[in-house]
C-alpha positions as a Python dict, from the first residue, in 0.01 Angstrom:
ca = {
    (1, 'M'): (0, 0, 0),
    (2, 'K'): (-92, 298, 216),
    (3, 'Q'): (-233, 551, -26),
    (4, 'P'): (-378, 570, -377),
    (5, 'C'): (-137, 602, -668),
    (6, 'K'): (-63, 952, -795),
    (7, 'D'): (-304, 919, -1090),
    (8, 'C'): (-585, 724, -921),
    (9, 'P'): (-931, 821, -1053),
    (10, 'F'): (-1054, 852, -693),
    (11, 'R'): (-811, 1138, -621),
    (12, 'K'): (-954, 1487, -654),
    (13, 'S'): (-634, 1626, -805),
    (14, 'V'): (-636, 1384, -1098),
    (15, 'A'): (-795, 1489, -1425),
    (16, 'Y'): (-911, 1137, -1507),
    (17, 'P'): (-1187, 1171, -1765),
    (18, 'L'): (-1452, 902, -1748),
    (19, 'S'): (-1783, 889, -1925),
    (20, 'L'): (-2075, 933, -1690),
    (21, 'E'): (-2173, 575, -1774),
    (22, 'K'): (-1827, 442, -1678),
    (23, 'A'): (-1826, 645, -1354),
    (24, 'H'): (-2169, 499, -1264),
    (25, 'D'): (-2047, 149, -1355),
    (26, 'I'): (-1751, 187, -1117),
    (27, 'L'): (-1974, 303, -832),
    (28, 'Q'): (-2222, 23, -904),
    (29, 'A'): (-1940, -233, -895),
    (30, 'I'): (-1779, -123, -570),
    (31, 'T'): (-2113, -93, -391),
    (32, 'H'): (-2228, -437, -510),
    (33, 'D'): (-1943, -667, -405),
    (34, 'K'): (-1735, -640, -721),
    (35, 'A'): (-1360, -592, -713),
    (36, 'F'): (-1209, -277, -856),
    (37, 'H'): (-843, -309, -943),
    (38, 'C'): (-573, -47, -965),
    (39, 'H'): (-536, 55, -1329),
    (40, 'K'): (-158, 19, -1293),
    (41, 'T'): (-199, -352, -1219),
    (42, 'V'): (-443, -435, -1500),
    (43, 'D'): (-312, -576, -1830),
    (44, 'Y'): (-417, -344, -2114),
    (45, 'S'): (-204, -512, -2382),
    (46, 'D'): (-502, -675, -2560),
    (47, 'S'): (-778, -419, -2512),
    (48, 'H'): (-861, -80, -2363),
    (49, 'E'): (-1097, -257, -2118),
    (50, 'G'): (-806, -442, -1961),
    (51, 'R'): (-766, -788, -1817),
    (52, 'I'): (-731, -878, -1451),
    (53, 'T'): (-431, -1103, -1385),
    (54, 'S'): (-296, -1284, -1081),
    (55, 'E'): (-73, -978, -1029),
    (56, 'S'): (-364, -730, -1022),
    (57, 'K'): (-418, -547, -693),
    (58, 'L'): (-727, -382, -552),
    (59, 'C'): (-748, -7, -601),
    (60, 'F'): (-649, 165, -278),
    (61, 'G'): (-829, 481, -388),
    (62, 'A'): (-1150, 277, -404),
    (63, 'V'): (-1077, 143, -54),
    (64, 'L'): (-1043, 497, 82),
    (65, 'F'): (-1345, 617, -116),
    (66, 'L'): (-1560, 340, 37),
    (67, 'E'): (-1426, 426, 382),
    (68, 'N'): (-1532, 788, 322),
    (69, 'T'): (-1874, 725, 172),
    (70, 'V'): (-2035, 392, 265),
    (71, 'R'): (-2153, 265, 599),
    (72, 'G'): (-1918, -20, 685),
    (73, 'G'): (-1650, 128, 459),
    (74, 'C'): (-1454, -110, 242),
    (75, 'R'): (-1577, -403, 454),
    (76, 'S'): (-1919, -347, 296),
    (77, 'N'): (-1777, -499, -26),
    (78, 'V'): (-1705, -874, -15),
    (79, 'M'): (-1411, -849, -257),
    (80, 'F'): (-1243, -583, -44),
    (81, 'R'): (-1305, -801, 265),
    (82, 'F'): (-1121, -1079, 79),
    (83, 'G'): (-841, -831, 13),
    (84, 'L'): (-821, -767, 387),
    (85, 'M'): (-815, -1141, 458),
    (86, 'R'): (-539, -1192, 196),
    (87, 'K'): (-350, -905, 363),
    (88, 'E'): (-344, -710, 37),
    (89, 'F'): (-392, -405, 258),
    (90, 'R'): (-455, -334, 626),
    (91, 'L'): (-714, -101, 772),
    (92, 'D'): (-453, 15, 1025),
    (93, 'D'): (-247, 142, 731),
    (94, 'L'): (-525, 361, 594),
    (95, 'R'): (-428, 722, 579),
    (96, 'Q'): (-747, 924, 573),
    (97, 'D'): (-673, 1136, 275),
    (98, 'E'): (-876, 1445, 193),
    (99, 'S'): (-750, 1423, -165),
    (100, 'V'): (-988, 1129, -224),
    (101, 'Y'): (-1349, 1211, -313),
    (102, 'Q'): (-1574, 1235, -8),
    (103, 'S'): (-1909, 1160, -176),
    (104, 'F'): (-2064, 984, -473),
    (105, 'E'): (-2192, 1317, -603),
    (106, 'E'): (-1848, 1475, -591),
    (107, 'F'): (-1695, 1176, -773),
    (108, 'L'): (-1960, 1179, -1047),
    (109, 'E'): (-1942, 1556, -1092),
    (110, 'E'): (-1565, 1577, -1114),
    (111, 'V'): (-1461, 1271, -1314),
    (112, 'S'): (-1733, 1246, -1575),
    (113, 'Y'): (-1752, 1436, -1900),
}
């Protein structure tokens, strides 16, 4: 994985409507050592909330967002550090992508309704 998927909620070009509460919950999770998985790898067959499976992968958009916005980048989150250790992604593979939100404010303003 080298870039976020084409419809990642962390990409500026994606019209991914989230409630303000959900957007805050996502930011709270990724800044407090919680994993955030790519929506394409979450099982939504039983509920709209989704279920993490052994096949679920970390959200690469969230990785890039943390790299852009938080001191220590994605390494500031223990679950993303585990992802690095498991070789789920490599920091050398990161493509700094201007299409990913560059601040918390920008993310909250653009994705929430």
